[in-house]
C-alpha positions in Angstrom: 100.7 94.5 69.6 98.2 96.6 71.5 95.4 94.2 70.8 97.4 91.4 72.3 98.2 93.5 75.4 94.5 94.2 75.9 93.6 90.5 75.4 96.3 89.5 77.8 95.1 92.1 80.4 91.5 90.7 80.1 92.7 87.1 80.5 95.0 88.0 83.4 92.3 89.8 85.3 89.8 87.0 84.6 92.3 84.4 86.0 93.0 86.5 89.1 89.3 86.8 89.9 88.7 83.1 89.3 91.7 82.1 91.4 90.7 84.4 94.2 87.2 82.9 94.5 88.1 79.6 96.2 89.8 81.6 98.9 87.6 84.6 99.3 84.1 83.0 99.0 84.7 80.5 101.8 86.4 83.2 103.9 83.4 85.5 103.6 81.1 82.5 104.4 83.1 81.7 107.6 83.0 85.3 108.7 79.2 85.1 108.1 79.3 88.0 105.6 76.0 87.0 104.2 73.6 89.2 102.3 70.5 90.5 104.1 67.5 90.6 101.7 65.2 93.6 102.0 61.7 92.6 103.2 60.1 94.9 100.6 61.9 93.2 97.7 60.5 90.2 95.7 59.5 87.3 98.0 61.5 84.9 95.7 64.7 86.7 96.8 64.3 85.7 100.4 66.0 82.3 99.7 69.1 84.2 98.7 69.5 85.5 102.3 72.9 84.5 103.7 74.7 84.2 100.3 78.2 85.7 100.8 78.4 89.3 99.8 81.3 91.8 99.5 82.5 89.7 96.5 83.3 93.1 95.0 86.7 92.6 96.7 87.4 90.0 94.1 86.7 92.5 91.4 88.7 95.3 92.9 91.7 93.2 93.6 91.7 91.7 90.1 91.4 95.2 88.5 94.2 96.7 90.5 96.6 93.7 90.4 96.2 93.1 86.6 96.3 96.9 85.7 99.5 97.5 87.8 101.3 94.4 86.4 100.4 95.1 82.7 101.1 98.9 82.8 104.3 98.4 84.7 105.5 95.9 82.0 104.4 97.6 78.9 103.8 101.3 79.7 104.3 103.8 82.5 101.8 105.2 84.9 100.1 108.4 83.7 98.5 110.9 86.1 95.2 110.0 84.5 95.5 106.3 85.3 96.5 107.0 88.9 93.5 109.3 89.3 91.3 106.6 87.7 92.5 103.9 90.1 92.0 106.4 93.0 88.3 106.9 92.1 87.8 103.1 91.7 89.3 102.2 95.0 87.7 105.2 96.7 84.2 104.3 95.7 84.9 100.7 96.4 86.0 101.7 100.0 82.7 103.5 100.5 80.8 100.4 99.3 83.0 98.3 101.6 82.0 100.4 104.6 78.4 100.2 103.6 78.5 96.4 103.2 80.5 96.0 106.4 77.9 97.9 108.4 75.1 95.8 106.8 76.6 92.3 107.4 78.7 92.8 110.5 76.7 95.4 112.4 73.5 93.7 111.2 72.1 97.1 110.1 70.3 96.3 106.8 70.5 99.9 105.5 74.3 100.2 105.9 75.6 103.8 105.6 72.8 106.4 105.7 72.2 108.4 102.5 74.0 111.5 103.8 77.1 109.5 104.8 77.3 107.8 101.5 76.7 111.0 99.5 79.4 112.8 101.5 81.9 110.1 100.7 81.0 110.2 97.0 81.2 114.0 96.9 84.6 114.1 98.6 86.1 111.7 96.0 84.4 113.5 93.1 85.9 116.9 94.3 89.4 115.4 94.7 89.0 114.0 91.2 88.0 117.4 89.8 90.8 119.2 91.6 93.3 116.7 90.2 92.0 117.1 86.6 92.1 120.9 87.0 95.7 120.8 88.1 96.5 118.8 85.0 94.9 121.5 82.8 92.2 119.1 81.8 89.8 120.4 79.0 86.4 121.6 80.0 85.0 121.0 76.6 82.2 118.5 75.8 82.3 116.6 72.6 79.0 116.1 70.8 78.7 112.4 69.6 78.4 111.8 65.9 79.7 115.4 65.1 82.9 117.3 65.1 81.5 119.8 67.4 82.5 120.5 71.0 81.3 123.0 73.6 83.5 124.6 76.3 81.2 124.8 79.4 83.9 126.4 81.6 83.1 126.3 85.3 80.0 124.2 84.7 82.3 121.3 84.1 82.8 121.0 87.9 79.1 120.3 88.7 79.0 118.0 85.7 81.8 115.8 87.1 80.0 115.7 90.5 76.7 114.7 88.9 78.4 112.1 86.7 80.4 110.4 89.4 77.7 110.4 92.1 74.9 109.6 89.5 76.8 106.8 87.8 77.8 105.1 91.0 74.3 105.1 92.3 72.8 104.1 88.9 75.1 101.1 88.7 74.3 100.3 92.3 70.6 100.2 91.5 71.3 97.7 88.6 72.8 95.2 91.0 69.6 93.4 91.9 69.7 90.0 90.1 72.2 87.3 89.8 74.7 88.2 87.0 72.8 91.4 85.9 75.4 94.0 86.8 78.4 91.7 86.1 77.1 91.2 82.5 76.0 94.7 81.7 79.2 96.1 83.4 81.4 93.8 81.2 79.6 95.0 78.1 79.8 98.7 79.0 83.5 98.6 80.0 84.2 96.5 76.9 82.8 99.3 74.7 84.9 101.9 76.5 88.0 99.7 76.1 87.4 99.7 72.3 86.9 103.5 72.3 89.9 104.2 74.5 92.0 102.0 72.2 90.6 103.8 69.1 91.5 107.2 70.8 95.0 105.9 71.5 94.5 106.1 75.2 96.3 102.9 75.9 96.4 103.0 79.7 92.7 103.7 80.0 92.0 100.9 77.5 94.1 98.5 79.6 92.2 99.5 82.7 88.8 98.9 81.0 90.1 95.5 79.7 91.1 94.7 83.3 87.5 95.5 84.5 86.0 93.3 81.8 88.2 90.4 82.8 87.5 90.9 86.5 83.7 91.1 86.2 83.6 88.1 83.8 85.7 86.1 86.3 83.3 87.2 89.0 80.3 86.2 86.8 81.5 82.6 86.9 80.3 82.6 90.5 77.6 85.3 90.4 75.5 83.7 87.6 72.2 82.3 88.7 72.1 80.8 91.2 74.7 83.1 92.6 77.4 81.8 95.0 78.5 85.3 95.9 77.2 88.9 95.5 79.5 91.8 94.7 77.7 94.1 97.2 78.2 97.9 97.2 81.9 97.2 97.3 81.7 96.2 93.7 78.8 98.2 92.4 79.9 101.6 93.7 83.4 101.0 92.5 82.2 100.0 89.0 79.9 103.0 88.8 82.6 105.5 89.9 85.1 103.9 87.5 82.8 104.0 84.4 82.0 107.7 85.0 85.7 108.5 85.5 86.6 106.6 82.3 84.0 108.6 80.3 85.4 111.8 81.6 89.0 111.0 81.0 88.3 109.8 77.5 86.3 113.0 76.8 83.2 110.9 76.1 81.0 112.2 78.8 77.8 112.3 76.7 78.4 108.8 75.4 78.2 107.5 78.9 74.4 108.1 78.8 74.2 105.8 75.7 76.7 103.1 76.5 75.4 103.0 80.1 71.8 103.1 78.8 70.7 100.1 81.0 71.9 102.0 84.1 70.1 105.1 83.0 66.9 103.2 82.4 67.1 101.5 85.8 67.6 104.9 87.5 64.7 106.5 85.6 62.4 103.7 86.5 63.1 104.5 90.2 62.6 108.2 89.7 59.4 107.8 87.8 58.1 105.4 90.4 58.8 107.7 93.3 57.4 110.8 91.6 54.2 109.0 90.5 53.6 107.5 93.9 54.2 110.8 95.8 52.1 112.9 93.4 49.3 110.5 92.4 49.5 107.8 95.0 49.9 105.3 92.2 52.8 103.1 91.0 53.8 102.9 87.3 55.7 99.7 87.8 55.0 96.7 89.9 58.3 97.3 91.6 61.4 99.4 90.8 64.1 99.3 89.7 62.8 98.0 86.4 64.3 94.5 86.5 62.0 93.7 89.5 58.9 94.8 87.4 59.7 92.1 84.9 60.3 89.6 87.6 56.9 90.3 89.2 55.4 90.1 85.7 56.3 86.4 85.6 59.6 86.5 83.8 62.3 84.1 85.2 65.3 85.8 86.7 67.6 84.4 84.0 65.3 85.7 81.3 65.3 89.2 82.7 69.1 89.1 83.1 69.8 87.9 79.5 67.3 90.5 78.1 69.1 93.3 79.9 72.4 92.0 78.7 71.1 92.1 75.1 69.8 95.7 75.6 73.1 96.7 77.1 74.9 95.2 74.0 72.7 97.3 71.7 73.5 100.5 73.6 77.2 99.6 73.6 77.2 99.0 69.8 75.3 102.3 69.3 77.8 104.2 71.4 80.8 102.7 69.4 79.0 103.4 66.1 78.4 107.1 67.0 82.0 107.7 68.1 83.9 105.7 65.5 81.9 105.5 62.3 79.5 108.4 62.1 
């Protein structure tokens, strides 16, 4: 029965996203909500300028609508699910403000780093306070073992780092047509399986809704993209996947299942450190997907390769949690 509910959730969310697109994409185009392409990015991306962005609204609406409908019909809203929806919508709102400033105010950088970080911190703190009031465990489970470590007050900074770090890591991955939609579907699919295995049905339903939403979005975001998700979608997905990992007590597994996001972020960090300390770049361009683009790979080849790597990380995460 549960398997059928999860499948139905995925399909419902997919259909909502697909049905929203003929309305939302032309609407964004009429409002001239077109993406501005960074001049320092790959030259081949300049032709994408003007493609409607803020398509993350499709993803957010699909997630929220399908989750509410399915949970209302088959379950009841738990405090954890309400908190999870709050984080997802909250980070999506930060991304929406960032996108709005970029495309409407014609300010290519959007919110400045301090403004964005402040918003992310506020939501992360509210998330922690909510968990603390629920008496949430501060233990960390070690994958592939029966061991757990109670880190006490250190759990608070861990939550902050996870939410802020994951939202920015996922945001960095959103650089090629279909890249984040595909890797996001894979990562949330893994967490849907793990939440189902842990008998956390509401969290599993949420993850299935995310998978359906991003796959529905991918129909229009695959190369050549007709719409971009923008920070509205990427920040929401990043905050959501960190919150899911925390609520399922699989915090460490996030590093494995979200391995593509980790690698993308590390490539940026390594590039910056190398350039500032040695005056040399390690990669032709960071994040890493741009390095392969500039190495002669087609955009589609880069995307499919990263999907496959993401799949390997997801399978490894499931294996460590379920079978080891």
